[in-house]
gemmi code that builds the backbone of each chain (N, CA, C; Angstrom):
import gemmi

chains = {
    "A": [
        ("UNK", (215.355, 118.650, -28.606), (215.429, 117.612, -27.669), (216.569, 117.296, -27.023)),
        ("UNK", (216.784, 117.097, -25.419), (218.184, 116.758, -25.221), (218.310, 115.380, -24.967)),
        ("UNK", (219.533, 114.762, -25.057), (219.718, 113.187, -24.707), (220.196, 113.207, -23.120)),
        ("UNK", (219.484, 113.980, -22.461), (219.695, 114.069, -21.329), (218.618, 114.148, -20.021)),
        ("UNK", (218.612, 113.839, -18.929), (217.201, 114.055, -17.846), (218.025, 114.731, -16.956)),
        ("UNK", (217.439, 115.909, -16.254), (217.937, 116.623, -15.244), (216.578, 116.907, -14.215)),
        ("UNK", (217.043, 116.463, -12.912), (216.023, 116.672, -11.785), (216.624, 117.432, -10.711)),
        ("UNK", (215.624, 118.377, -10.092), (216.284, 119.155, -9.336), (215.286, 119.316, -7.939)),
        ("UNK", (215.652, 118.831, -7.020), (214.622, 118.650, -5.915), (215.406, 119.489, -4.500)),
        ("UNK", (214.499, 119.891, -3.446), (214.942, 120.674, -2.685), (214.607, 119.778, -1.480)),
        ("UNK", (215.621, 119.361, -0.654), (215.428, 118.351, 0.502), (215.457, 119.057, 1.950)),
        ("UNK", (214.682, 119.053, 2.995), (214.749, 119.587, 4.232), (215.627, 118.621, 5.242)),
        ("UNK", (216.892, 118.513, 4.913), (217.663, 117.818, 5.579), (219.181, 118.388, 4.912)),
        ("UNK", (220.098, 118.251, 6.167), (221.639, 118.638, 5.963), (222.091, 118.126, 4.829)),
        ("UNK", (223.352, 118.400, 3.926), (223.975, 118.108, 3.083), (224.701, 116.664, 3.612)),
        ("UNK", (224.993, 116.599, 4.760), (225.548, 115.618, 5.193), (224.565, 114.216, 5.345)),
        ("UNK", (223.467, 114.687, 5.916), (222.465, 113.505, 5.792), (221.945, 112.950, 4.559)),
        ("UNK", (222.147, 113.929, 3.495), (221.637, 113.537, 2.151), (222.779, 112.662, 1.473)),
        ("UNK", (223.988, 113.153, 1.730), (225.061, 112.285, 1.151), (225.318, 111.141, 1.661)),
        ("UNK", (224.636, 110.985, 2.978), (224.944, 109.617, 3.455), (224.116, 108.580, 2.971)),
        ("UNK", (222.569, 109.345, 2.635), (221.536, 108.723, 1.895), (221.919, 108.290, 0.315)),
        ("UNK", (222.776, 108.903, 0.012), (223.404, 108.565, -1.422), (224.491, 107.609, -1.577)),
        ("UNK", (225.459, 107.897, -0.727), (226.296, 107.082, -0.818), (227.031, 105.681, 0.028)),
        ("UNK", (226.128, 105.692, 1.308), (226.274, 104.322, 2.071), (225.155, 103.613, 1.299)),
        ("UNK", (225.849, 102.350, 0.775), (225.021, 101.399, -0.036), (223.958, 100.983, 0.478)),
        ("UNK", (224.100, 100.765, 1.961), (222.844, 100.295, 2.395), (221.600, 101.259, 2.593)),
        ("UNK", (221.859, 102.798, 2.920), (221.022, 103.855, 2.719), (220.231, 103.947, 1.298)),
        ("UNK", (221.201, 103.848, 0.438), (220.853, 104.052, -0.970), (219.783, 102.908, -1.330)),
        ("UNK", (220.111, 101.943, -1.107), (219.463, 100.606, -1.164), (217.830, 100.780, -0.644)),
        ("UNK", (217.888, 101.471, 0.359), (216.599, 101.623, 1.156), (215.474, 102.496, 0.282)),
        ("UNK", (216.260, 103.479, -0.332), (215.196, 104.326, -0.903), (215.079, 104.258, -2.284)),
        ("UNK", (216.100, 103.563, -2.848), (216.304, 103.053, -4.316), (215.428, 101.682, -4.464)),
        ("UNK", (215.376, 101.001, -3.614), (214.743, 99.753, -3.413), (215.463, 98.771, -4.315)),
        ("UNK", (216.702, 98.470, -3.882), (217.598, 97.426, -4.356), (218.643, 97.077, -3.302)),
        ("UNK", (218.850, 95.725, -3.071), (219.744, 95.153, -2.223), (221.250, 95.141, -2.583)),
        ("UNK", (222.225, 95.856, -2.238), (223.366, 96.068, -2.765), (224.393, 95.332, -1.857)),
        ("UNK", (225.399, 94.565, -2.588), (226.219, 93.643, -1.836), (227.321, 94.341, -1.022)),
        ("UNK", (227.960, 95.333, -1.560), (228.922, 96.086, -1.017), (228.975, 97.416, -1.103)),
        ("UNK", (230.056, 98.000, -0.113), (230.129, 99.763, -0.529), (230.310, 100.227, -1.491)),
        ("UNK", (229.912, 101.398, -1.866), (230.238, 101.926, -3.315), (231.812, 102.690, -3.148)),
        ("UNK", (232.523, 102.247, -4.375), (233.945, 102.900, -4.286), (233.927, 103.241, -5.667)),
        ("UNK", (235.167, 104.330, -5.947), (235.242, 104.650, -7.267), (235.964, 103.612, -8.056)),
        ("UNK", (235.403, 103.411, -9.215), (235.952, 102.372, -10.168), (235.354, 101.011, -10.076)),
        ("UNK", (234.689, 100.943, -9.079), (234.111, 99.465, -8.505), (232.575, 99.296, -8.834)),
        ("UNK", (232.309, 98.105, -9.326), (230.942, 97.579, -9.706), (230.264, 97.447, -8.811)),
        ("UNK", (229.134, 98.022, -8.021), (228.298, 97.529, -7.213), (227.070, 96.927, -7.733)),
        ("UNK", (226.828, 95.650, -7.315), (225.898, 94.581, -7.544), (224.594, 94.507, -6.768)),
        ("UNK", (223.429, 94.324, -7.108), (222.261, 93.976, -6.306), (221.013, 93.555, -7.021)),
        ("UNK", (220.295, 93.290, -6.121), (218.893, 92.507, -6.738), (218.045, 93.360, -6.188)),
        ("UNK", (216.679, 93.439, -7.189), (215.620, 94.043, -6.766), (214.594, 93.012, -6.065)),
        ("UNK", (214.291, 93.342, -4.760), (213.536, 92.420, -4.013), (211.825, 92.214, -4.369)),
        ("UNK", (211.839, 91.942, -5.359), (210.346, 92.000, -5.847), (210.012, 90.789, -6.769)),
        ("UNK", (208.581, 90.023, -6.052), (208.456, 88.748, -7.010), (208.659, 88.730, -8.196)),
        ("UNK", (209.378, 87.980, -9.179), (209.498, 87.890, -10.556), (210.411, 88.836, -10.979)),
        ("UNK", (210.886, 89.331, -10.180), (212.237, 90.244, -10.368), (213.695, 89.820, -9.778)),
        ("UNK", (213.555, 89.081, -8.936), (214.713, 88.615, -8.058), (215.908, 88.057, -9.260)),
        ("UNK", (215.517, 87.757, -10.260), (216.645, 87.055, -11.360), (217.360, 88.365, -11.553)),
        ("UNK", (216.912, 89.431, -11.615), (217.498, 90.715, -12.364), (218.797, 91.114, -11.550)),
        ("UNK", (219.963, 91.562, -12.024), (221.151, 92.037, -11.460), (221.030, 93.511, -11.790)),
        ("UNK", (220.882, 94.377, -10.356), (221.396, 95.694, -10.524), (222.810, 95.858, -10.748)),
        ("UNK", (223.205, 96.814, -11.390), (224.652, 96.990, -11.490), (224.931, 98.445, -11.963)),
        ("UNK", (225.671, 99.187, -11.237), (226.259, 100.485, -11.408), (227.647, 100.623, -10.823)),
        ("UNK", (228.388, 101.170, -11.985), (230.002, 101.644, -11.777), (230.201, 102.902, -11.072)),
        ("UNK", (230.693, 102.914, -10.088), (231.081, 104.176, -9.453), (232.019, 104.882, -10.210)),
        ("UNK", (231.749, 106.342, -10.416), (232.933, 106.949, -10.901), (233.423, 107.873, -10.088)),
        ("UNK", (232.694, 108.843, -9.420), (233.335, 109.763, -8.397), (232.767, 109.864, -7.313)),
        ("UNK", (233.336, 110.043, -6.451), (232.580, 110.122, -4.930), (233.451, 111.299, -4.246)),
        ("UNK", (232.908, 112.607, -4.605), (233.531, 113.849, -4.067), (232.894, 114.271, -2.896)),
        ("UNK", (233.226, 113.834, -1.549), (232.282, 114.155, -0.452), (231.476, 115.420, -0.345)),
        ("UNK", (230.195, 115.083, -0.182), (229.213, 116.241, 0.125), (229.071, 117.144, -1.142)),
        ("UNK", (229.507, 116.714, -2.376), (229.460, 117.425, -3.588), (228.943, 116.654, -4.688)),
        ("UNK", (229.538, 115.499, -5.088), (229.069, 114.873, -6.133), (229.282, 113.252, -5.789)),
        ("UNK", (228.146, 112.391, -6.441), (228.623, 111.143, -6.569), (227.945, 110.663, -7.707)),
        ("UNK", (228.848, 109.898, -8.683), (228.061, 109.651, -9.829), (228.585, 108.220, -10.211)),
        ("UNK", (227.676, 107.546, -11.015), (228.011, 106.357, -11.684), (227.476, 105.942, -12.948)),
        ("UNK", (228.012, 104.918, -13.483), (227.651, 104.378, -14.718), (226.655, 103.168, -14.932)),
        ("UNK", (225.657, 103.087, -15.691), (224.830, 101.880, -15.593), (224.349, 101.807, -16.838)),
        ("UNK", (223.376, 100.612, -17.028), (222.473, 100.414, -18.224), (221.226, 100.646, -17.712)),
        ("UNK", (220.580, 101.687, -18.504), (219.205, 102.087, -18.341), (218.510, 100.761, -18.715)),
        ("UNK", (217.528, 100.646, -18.119), (216.280, 99.475, -18.500), (217.197, 97.938, -18.763)),
        ("UNK", (218.372, 97.619, -18.013), (218.765, 96.532, -18.530), (218.276, 95.296, -17.972)),
        ("UNK", (216.960, 95.209, -18.242), (216.251, 93.951, -17.715), (216.038, 92.864, -18.219)),
        ("UNK", (216.471, 92.624, -19.257), (216.146, 91.375, -19.948), (217.493, 90.358, -19.629)),
        ("UNK", (216.843, 89.242, -18.785), (217.945, 88.428, -18.134), (218.960, 87.535, -19.176)),
        ("UNK", (218.159, 87.673, -20.615), (218.866, 87.066, -21.711), (219.781, 87.626, -22.545)),
        ("UNK", (220.041, 88.852, -22.263), (220.684, 89.858, -22.929), (222.034, 90.182, -21.856)),
        ("UNK", (223.184, 89.959, -22.347), (224.538, 90.294, -21.804), (224.845, 91.762, -22.139)),
        ("UNK", (224.503, 92.663, -21.206), (224.884, 94.219, -21.376), (226.121, 94.574, -21.149)),
        ("UNK", (226.730, 93.628, -20.633), (228.354, 94.039, -20.150), (229.132, 94.989, -21.110)),
        ("UNK", (229.327, 94.473, -22.276), (230.064, 95.301, -23.022), (229.513, 96.521, -23.971)),
        ("UNK", (228.331, 96.742, -23.456), (227.450, 98.165, -24.069), (227.642, 99.239, -23.367)),
        ("UNK", (227.445, 100.505, -24.037), (227.760, 101.728, -23.359), (226.698, 102.006, -22.349)),
        ("UNK", (226.975, 102.886, -21.539), (226.170, 103.177, -20.233), (225.803, 104.525, -20.227)),
        ("UNK", (224.682, 104.936, -19.524), (224.353, 106.351, -19.090), (224.948, 106.768, -17.802)),
        ("UNK", (225.548, 107.833, -17.907), (225.925, 108.458, -16.693), (225.094, 109.230, -15.738)),
        ("UNK", (224.882, 108.643, -14.423), (224.162, 109.231, -13.461), (224.942, 110.006, -12.514)),
        ("UNK", (224.635, 111.287, -12.516), (225.526, 112.153, -11.560), (224.228, 113.109, -10.490)),
        ("UNK", (224.703, 112.755, -9.009), (224.272, 113.410, -8.026), (224.957, 114.736, -7.540)),
        ("UNK", (224.335, 115.954, -7.834), (225.295, 117.163, -7.359), (224.617, 117.525, -5.940)),
        ("UNK", (225.294, 117.911, -5.185), (224.633, 118.510, -3.643), (225.305, 119.861, -3.570)),
        ("UNK", (224.109, 120.630, -3.114), (224.418, 122.145, -2.763), (223.615, 122.379, -1.351)),
        ("UNK", (224.585, 123.249, -0.419), (223.911, 123.606, 0.891), (223.172, 124.621, 0.626)),
        ("UNK", (221.718, 124.799, 0.930), (220.411, 125.989, 0.973), (220.259, 126.118, 2.073)),
        ("UNK", (219.166, 127.356, 2.376), (218.958, 127.706, 3.806), (217.912, 126.559, 4.166)),
        ("UNK", (217.155, 126.185, 2.966), (215.951, 124.910, 3.029), (216.694, 123.522, 3.620)),
        ("UNK", (218.125, 123.572, 3.209), (218.614, 122.271, 3.624), (219.715, 121.888, 2.698)),
        ("UNK", (219.209, 121.214, 1.481), (220.128, 120.657, 0.662), (219.320, 120.883, -1.067)),
        ("UNK", (219.893, 121.529, -1.866), (219.298, 121.067, -3.272), (220.296, 120.065, -3.891)),
        ("UNK", (219.246, 119.031, -4.373), (219.954, 117.748, -5.027), (219.745, 117.848, -6.363)),
        ("UNK", (220.635, 118.050, -7.413), (220.444, 117.898, -8.797), (220.859, 116.668, -9.327)),
        ("UNK", (219.879, 115.730, -10.168), (220.378, 114.390, -10.501), (220.177, 114.545, -12.189)),
        ("UNK", (221.536, 114.176, -12.603), (221.109, 114.152, -14.304), (221.595, 112.851, -14.634)),
        ("UNK", (221.008, 112.436, -15.714), (221.199, 110.854, -16.328), (221.687, 111.495, -18.009)),
        ("UNK", (222.375, 110.936, -18.671), (223.422, 111.507, -19.784), (223.808, 110.294, -20.696)),
        ("UNK", (223.554, 110.605, -21.884), (224.614, 109.621, -22.868), (223.675, 108.770, -23.444)),
        ("UNK", (222.359, 108.951, -23.584), (221.229, 108.082, -24.210), (221.609, 107.872, -25.867)),
        ("UNK", (222.357, 108.888, -26.402), (222.548, 108.755, -27.673), (223.751, 107.371, -28.087)),
        ("UNK", (224.233, 107.068, -26.925), (225.412, 105.908, -27.085), (224.825, 104.497, -27.056)),
        ("UNK", (223.568, 104.303, -26.754), (223.009, 103.151, -26.635), (223.006, 102.384, -28.062)),
        ("UNK", (223.573, 101.282, -28.311), (224.007, 100.644, -29.596), (222.710, 100.257, -30.292)),
        ("UNK", (222.820, 99.813, -31.516), (221.841, 99.791, -32.765), (221.087, 98.236, -32.409)),
        ("UNK", (221.630, 97.309, -31.990), (220.808, 96.291, -31.565), (219.747, 96.303, -30.301)),
        ("UNK", (220.262, 97.032, -29.443), (219.189, 97.544, -28.440), (217.999, 98.496, -28.803)),
        ("UNK", (218.613, 99.150, -29.841), (217.415, 100.117, -30.649), (216.273, 99.133, -31.148)),
        ("UNK", (216.732, 98.115, -31.788), (215.945, 97.267, -32.568), (215.029, 96.890, -31.185)),
        ("UNK", (215.847, 96.275, -30.542), (215.066, 95.375, -29.350), (214.041, 96.348, -28.863)),
        ("UNK", (214.548, 97.596, -28.449), (213.720, 98.155, -27.847), (212.216, 98.586, -28.611)),
        ("UNK", (212.581, 98.482, -30.195), (211.402, 98.741, -31.039), (210.450, 97.518, -30.963)),
        ("UNK", (211.252, 96.134, -31.060), (210.668, 95.143, -31.170), (209.560, 95.004, -29.900)),
        ("UNK", (210.111, 95.450, -28.650), (209.310, 95.486, -27.431), (208.265, 96.424, -27.670)),
        ("UNK", (208.589, 97.391, -28.046), (207.397, 98.517, -28.114), (206.120, 97.944, -29.078)),
        ("UNK", (206.531, 97.181, -30.206), (205.723, 96.353, -30.930), (204.427, 95.738, -30.110)),
        ("UNK", (204.901, 95.208, -28.964), (204.090, 94.521, -27.988), (203.760, 95.371, -26.775)),
        ("UNK", (203.834, 96.516, -26.989), (203.585, 97.469, -25.908), (204.744, 97.833, -25.027)),
        ("UNK", (205.785, 98.199, -25.679), (207.061, 98.377, -24.928), (206.723, 99.418, -23.710)),
        ("UNK", (206.055, 100.361, -24.047), (205.864, 101.486, -22.970), (204.958, 101.153, -21.858)),
        ("UNK", (204.282, 99.945, -22.298), (203.493, 99.540, -20.863), (204.257, 98.577, -20.208)),
        ("UNK", (205.166, 97.706, -20.885), (206.249, 96.922, -19.944), (207.071, 97.751, -19.404)),
        ("UNK", (207.695, 98.851, -19.712), (208.431, 99.916, -19.129), (207.644, 100.211, -17.910)),
        ("UNK", (206.405, 100.838, -17.918), (205.597, 101.231, -16.920), (205.627, 100.181, -15.725)),
        ("UNK", (205.359, 98.881, -16.095), (205.168, 97.794, -15.220), (206.554, 97.587, -14.438)),
        ("UNK", (207.655, 97.855, -14.968), (208.844, 97.558, -14.446), (209.197, 98.874, -13.637)),
        ("UNK", (208.734, 100.185, -14.011), (209.004, 101.160, -13.156), (208.113, 101.172, -11.730)),
        ("UNK", (206.916, 100.641, -12.185), (205.690, 100.500, -11.036), (206.356, 99.249, -10.161)),
        ("UNK", (206.913, 98.059, -10.492), (207.364, 97.208, -9.807), (208.501, 97.966, -9.027)),
        ("UNK", (209.640, 98.396, -9.749), (210.904, 98.842, -9.052), (210.370, 99.662, -8.061)),
        ("UNK", (209.342, 100.726, -8.442), (208.857, 101.736, -7.513), (208.259, 101.181, -6.216)),
        ("UNK", (207.560, 99.989, -6.197), (206.853, 99.510, -5.198), (207.417, 98.429, -4.423)),
        ("UNK", (208.717, 97.924, -4.830), (209.362, 96.696, -4.281), (209.652, 97.118, -2.807)),
        ("UNK", (209.840, 95.892, -2.277), (210.411, 95.759, -0.944), (209.528, 96.236, 0.025)),
    ],
    "B": [
        ("UNK", (218.832, 97.354, -40.780), (217.690, 97.723, -39.936), (217.071, 98.866, -40.699)),
        ("UNK", (215.827, 98.939, -40.985), (214.972, 99.718, -41.862), (215.156, 101.071, -41.170)),
        ("UNK", (215.144, 102.180, -41.998), (215.298, 103.402, -41.276), (214.127, 103.729, -40.248)),
        ("UNK", (212.885, 103.342, -40.363), (211.780, 103.345, -39.376), (212.169, 102.917, -38.000)),
        ("UNK", (213.178, 101.768, -38.335), (213.645, 101.209, -36.667), (214.643, 101.673, -36.247)),
        ("UNK", (215.367, 102.699, -36.797), (216.381, 103.446, -36.223), (215.931, 103.825, -34.826)),
        ("UNK", (216.864, 103.547, -33.754), (215.983, 104.078, -32.660), (216.251, 105.398, -32.027)),
        ("UNK", (216.158, 105.114, -30.579), (216.272, 106.657, -30.065), (217.808, 107.089, -29.844)),
        ("UNK", (218.729, 106.183, -29.545), (219.908, 106.594, -29.732), (220.374, 107.388, -30.801)),
        ("UNK", (220.082, 106.993, -32.200), (220.390, 107.657, -33.198), (219.754, 108.982, -33.301)),
        ("UNK", (218.506, 108.799, -32.734), (217.653, 109.988, -32.752), (218.105, 111.395, -31.832)),
        ("UNK", (218.601, 110.574, -30.736), (218.985, 111.782, -29.720), (220.629, 112.366, -30.358)),
        ("UNK", (221.241, 111.531, -30.976), (222.503, 111.751, -31.536), (222.383, 112.738, -32.637)),
        ("UNK", (221.441, 112.492, -33.614), (220.918, 113.269, -34.586), (220.468, 114.657, -33.994)),
        ("UNK", (219.784, 114.676, -33.270), (219.008, 116.162, -32.853), (220.225, 116.894, -31.973)),
        ("UNK", (221.749, 116.181, -31.536), (221.967, 116.719, -30.516), (223.082, 117.873, -31.524)),
        ("UNK", (222.588, 118.676, -32.201), (223.170, 119.352, -33.164), (222.174, 120.642, -33.745)),
        ("UNK", (222.521, 121.793, -33.201), (221.591, 122.830, -33.527), (221.112, 123.152, -34.796)),
        ("UNK", (222.317, 122.754, -35.735), (221.601, 122.824, -37.263), (220.331, 121.942, -37.742)),
        ("UNK", (221.033, 120.608, -37.281), (219.692, 119.585, -37.413), (218.399, 119.766, -36.979)),
        ("UNK", (218.723, 120.175, -35.713), (217.470, 120.608, -34.767), (216.763, 121.876, -35.955)),
        ("UNK", (217.415, 122.637, -36.183), (216.674, 123.586, -36.769), (216.204, 123.211, -38.155)),
        ("UNK", (216.652, 122.232, -38.826), (216.336, 121.760, -39.974), (214.744, 120.972, -39.652)),
        ("UNK", (214.907, 120.123, -38.415), (213.744, 119.437, -38.143), (212.620, 120.458, -38.068)),
        ("UNK", (212.954, 121.471, -37.429), (211.799, 122.550, -36.755), (211.193, 123.007, -38.186)),
        ("UNK", (212.150, 123.352, -39.269), (211.489, 123.784, -40.430), (210.564, 122.954, -41.094)),
        ("UNK", (211.152, 121.788, -41.174), (210.159, 120.440, -41.628), (209.078, 120.142, -41.088)),
        ("UNK", (209.049, 120.376, -39.760), (207.836, 119.886, -38.998), (206.787, 121.272, -39.526)),
        ("UNK", (207.143, 122.260, -39.700), (206.234, 123.524, -39.908), (205.404, 123.460, -41.189)),
        ("UNK", (206.018, 122.598, -42.147), (205.457, 122.866, -43.386), (205.509, 121.479, -44.361)),
        ("UNK", (205.230, 121.532, -45.569), (205.146, 120.546, -46.532), (206.778, 120.087, -47.145)),
        ("UNK", (206.586, 119.000, -47.723), (208.133, 118.443, -48.010), (208.929, 119.311, -48.553)),
        ("UNK", (210.214, 119.703, -48.437), (210.983, 120.727, -48.813), (212.150, 120.219, -49.688)),
        ("UNK", (212.470, 120.996, -50.775), (213.683, 120.525, -51.248), (215.073, 121.125, -50.803)),
        ("UNK", (216.105, 120.635, -51.143), (217.525, 121.074, -50.632), (217.855, 122.592, -50.888)),
        ("UNK", (217.563, 123.024, -51.982), (217.653, 124.420, -52.339), (216.811, 125.179, -51.360)),
        ("UNK", (215.586, 124.736, -51.143), (214.732, 125.368, -50.508), (215.204, 125.704, -48.977)),
        ("UNK", (215.625, 124.577, -48.597), (216.107, 124.408, -47.048), (217.017, 125.125, -46.848)),
        ("UNK", (217.847, 125.248, -47.893), (219.378, 126.134, -47.841), (219.086, 127.588, -48.057)),
        ("UNK", (218.077, 127.973, -48.968), (217.932, 129.344, -48.971), (217.555, 129.852, -47.561)),
        ("UNK", (217.684, 130.783, -47.212), (217.204, 131.502, -46.001), (217.769, 130.958, -44.765)),
        ("UNK", (219.036, 130.248, -44.762), (219.926, 129.717, -43.682), (221.350, 129.942, -44.264)),
        ("UNK", (222.401, 129.711, -43.226), (223.485, 130.023, -43.584), (224.506, 128.939, -44.172)),
        ("UNK", (223.431, 127.901, -44.462), (223.983, 126.586, -44.853), (224.096, 126.601, -46.544)),
        ("UNK", (225.161, 125.818, -47.137), (225.303, 125.707, -48.375), (224.391, 124.375, -48.672)),
        ("UNK", (224.182, 124.070, -49.923), (223.399, 122.900, -50.265), (223.950, 121.751, -49.637)),
        ("UNK", (225.338, 121.517, -49.940), (226.058, 120.553, -49.593), (225.797, 120.343, -47.706)),
        ("UNK", (225.843, 121.301, -47.312), (225.791, 121.290, -45.801), (224.492, 120.788, -45.430)),
        ("UNK", (223.387, 121.573, -46.154), (222.012, 120.770, -45.955), (222.129, 119.308, -46.426)),
        ("UNK", (222.316, 118.947, -47.451), (222.635, 117.590, -47.735), (223.195, 116.639, -46.837)),
        ("UNK", (224.255, 117.086, -46.110), (224.963, 116.457, -45.222), (224.024, 115.933, -43.868)),
        ("UNK", (223.508, 117.169, -43.451), (222.773, 117.158, -42.364), (221.335, 116.311, -42.368)),
        ("UNK", (220.670, 116.324, -43.812), (219.816, 115.467, -43.941), (219.954, 114.181, -43.861)),
        ("UNK", (221.229, 113.648, -44.334), (221.652, 112.189, -44.355), (221.566, 111.813, -42.948)),
        ("UNK", (222.256, 112.442, -42.293), (222.458, 112.269, -40.739), (220.686, 112.119, -40.190)),
        ("UNK", (219.722, 112.941, -40.695), (218.437, 112.783, -40.093), (217.983, 111.315, -40.805)),
        ("UNK", (218.214, 111.236, -42.084), (217.439, 110.246, -42.864), (218.058, 109.068, -42.095)),
        ("UNK", (219.419, 108.785, -41.757), (219.973, 107.617, -41.142), (219.323, 107.310, -39.329)),
        ("UNK", (218.718, 108.502, -39.194), (218.076, 108.128, -37.574), (216.614, 107.907, -38.026)),
        ("UNK", (216.428, 107.955, -39.073), (214.841, 107.787, -39.455), (213.822, 108.844, -39.085)),
        ("UNK", (214.506, 110.119, -39.163), (213.656, 111.338, -38.719), (213.356, 111.924, -39.946)),
        ("UNK", (213.978, 111.707, -41.047), (213.370, 112.443, -42.507), (213.157, 111.310, -43.624)),
        ("UNK", (212.637, 111.618, -44.270), (212.574, 110.451, -45.608), (212.323, 111.616, -47.047)),
        ("UNK", (212.805, 110.991, -48.033), (212.781, 111.799, -49.060), (211.974, 111.143, -50.220)),
        ("UNK", (211.515, 112.125, -51.382), (210.602, 111.402, -52.331), (210.844, 112.280, -53.254)),
        ("UNK", (211.007, 111.600, -54.650), (211.420, 112.186, -55.865), (210.183, 113.043, -56.292)),
        ("UNK", (210.308, 114.320, -56.679), (209.272, 115.087, -57.471), (209.900, 115.535, -58.631)),
        ("UNK", (209.727, 114.781, -59.705), (210.321, 115.394, -60.891), (212.048, 115.067, -60.812)),
        ("UNK", (212.803, 115.757, -61.003), (214.223, 115.765, -60.814), (214.735, 116.031, -59.625)),
        ("UNK", (213.806, 116.164, -58.532), (213.987, 116.901, -57.272), (213.564, 116.004, -56.236)),
        ("UNK", (214.756, 116.020, -54.833), (214.159, 115.356, -53.987), (213.530, 116.196, -52.872)),
        ("UNK", (212.565, 115.941, -52.373), (211.945, 116.580, -51.422), (211.957, 115.860, -49.892)),
        ("UNK", (212.286, 116.693, -48.937), (212.540, 115.921, -47.572), (211.155, 116.097, -46.626)),
        ("UNK", (210.674, 115.087, -45.982), (209.699, 115.484, -44.879), (209.953, 114.716, -43.663)),
        ("UNK", (209.497, 115.361, -42.552), (209.573, 114.735, -41.337), (208.880, 113.672, -41.186)),
        ("UNK", (209.483, 112.746, -40.444), (209.023, 111.348, -39.862), (208.737, 111.412, -38.229)),
        ("UNK", (207.606, 111.718, -37.745), (207.361, 112.238, -36.580), (207.695, 110.944, -35.408)),
        ("UNK", (207.391, 109.583, -36.044), (207.502, 108.334, -34.975), (208.503, 108.024, -34.075)),
        ("UNK", (209.769, 108.194, -34.656), (211.176, 108.130, -33.806), (211.263, 109.101, -32.616)),
        ("UNK", (210.732, 110.377, -33.264), (210.850, 111.564, -32.286), (209.810, 111.171, -30.890)),
        ("UNK", (208.887, 110.887, -31.313), (207.736, 110.411, -30.377), (208.209, 109.153, -29.464)),
        ("UNK", (208.956, 108.220, -29.996), (209.196, 107.001, -29.017), (210.527, 107.467, -28.291)),
        ("UNK", (211.379, 108.294, -28.769), (212.291, 109.035, -27.926), (211.820, 109.461, -26.954)),
        ("UNK", (210.785, 110.514, -27.167), (210.478, 111.270, -26.100), (209.626, 110.547, -24.952)),
        ("UNK", (209.142, 109.488, -25.563), (208.164, 108.374, -24.637), (209.046, 107.757, -23.652)),
        ("UNK", (210.468, 107.193, -24.236), (211.526, 106.551, -23.500), (211.897, 107.686, -22.448)),
        ("UNK", (212.303, 108.861, -22.938), (213.085, 109.586, -21.804), (211.738, 110.162, -20.643)),
        ("UNK", (210.593, 110.111, -21.282), (209.375, 110.522, -20.309), (209.289, 109.300, -19.285)),
        ("UNK", (209.448, 107.878, -19.498), (209.576, 107.105, -18.682), (210.675, 106.817, -17.771)),
        ("UNK", (211.950, 107.229, -18.205), (213.150, 107.302, -17.313), (212.904, 108.215, -16.273)),
        ("UNK", (212.564, 109.639, -16.869), (212.047, 110.716, -16.003), (211.033, 110.102, -14.983)),
        ("UNK", (210.106, 109.459, -15.484), (208.995, 109.462, -14.449), (209.636, 108.297, -13.115)),
        ("UNK", (210.488, 107.538, -13.592), (211.287, 106.691, -12.574), (212.147, 107.563, -11.588)),
        ("UNK", (212.876, 108.429, -12.121), (213.588, 109.295, -11.335), (212.651, 109.950, -10.567)),
        ("UNK", (211.563, 110.686, -11.002), (210.609, 111.372, -9.789), (210.009, 110.359, -8.895)),
        ("UNK", (209.860, 109.115, -9.268), (209.394, 108.292, -7.937), (210.500, 107.930, -6.739)),
        ("UNK", (211.826, 107.758, -7.752), (213.072, 107.408, -6.715), (213.466, 108.662, -5.828)),
        ("UNK", (213.091, 109.938, -6.512), (213.807, 111.116, -5.661), (212.497, 111.523, -4.575)),
        ("UNK", (211.367, 111.303, -4.866), (210.274, 111.255, -3.824), (210.601, 110.363, -2.651)),
        ("UNK", (210.897, 109.170, -2.996), (211.437, 108.268, -1.744), (212.513, 108.692, -0.961)),
        ("UNK", (213.620, 109.061, -1.724), (214.744, 109.579, -1.158), (214.326, 110.872, -0.095)),
        ("UNK", (213.243, 111.684, -0.574), (212.860, 112.872, -0.082), (212.376, 112.577, 1.404)),
        ("UNK", (211.124, 111.384, 1.182), (210.897, 111.119, 2.640), (211.704, 110.209, 3.382)),
        ("UNK", (213.069, 109.691, 2.888), (213.937, 108.887, 3.600), (214.766, 109.900, 4.275)),
        ("UNK", (215.338, 110.915, 3.965), (216.214, 111.994, 4.639), (215.575, 113.146, 5.419)),
        ("UNK", (213.961, 113.109, 5.001), (213.116, 114.253, 6.070), (212.601, 113.528, 7.068)),
        ("UNK", (212.646, 112.195, 7.166), (211.910, 111.546, 8.288), (212.598, 111.848, 9.641)),
    ],
}
model = gemmi.Model(1)
for chain_id, residues in chains.items():
    chain = gemmi.Chain(chain_id)
    for i, (resn, *xyz) in enumerate(residues, 1):
        res = gemmi.Residue()
        res.name, res.seqid = resn, gemmi.SeqId(i, " ")
        for name, pos in zip(("N", "CA", "C"), xyz):
            atom = gemmi.Atom()
            atom.name, atom.element = name, gemmi.Element(name[0])
            atom.pos, atom.b_iso = gemmi.Position(*pos), 0.0
            res.add_atom(atom)
        chain.add_residue(res)
    model.add_chain(chain)
structure = gemmi.Structure()
structure.add_model(model)
structure.setup_entities()
């Protein structure tokens, strides 16, 4: 089993269009469904909120690593950092990378998220405590809420 | 933290190694096995097998029981399943997000 996730999707749109949808913070926010406060820039932490009832208190955070025009956009974040009582700031993050490739069809986008092996022990304990009360159901709910927000 | 509670991160770390993945494969296929049994038919020494089994044990993926003077190791499947389920959830979130991206850029 790998500690990373990889997704590949073909998009019927030119690379320039996809690039803008990924790296313009307003456009990113539209399809990702999060309101982000400022433009993405390497080394900067973008913050936003999830505009769904009950989730407004959650802050979405991602620190941009690479912006290589029309080729690579990457950021680090805390996967499922959704407990408002936990300060995730000092913890390891996973790395999310968007790679673009021009193809006849338009654009091939590859997304990878890696580094799940670095999540620290107390979060593991928390994940399993949540699991006892239906952790996977909670995550599903969150995914559904995030998915249908806005 | 008890071994059973060792979570997905150490599970991923423990499995991020060909040799340990191989040991997990062998243990998943059969009954509890001794260190010498696991070492035979592999390129590993007994010490090598022991070292890797300790890592797997630390992640809650194997447990040992004494049979006479010998320790026998068996696979504990639950942490594997939990780690798998977690990745599946993250994966499903990405599927949703990328479907939205697709309709966003193609409209």
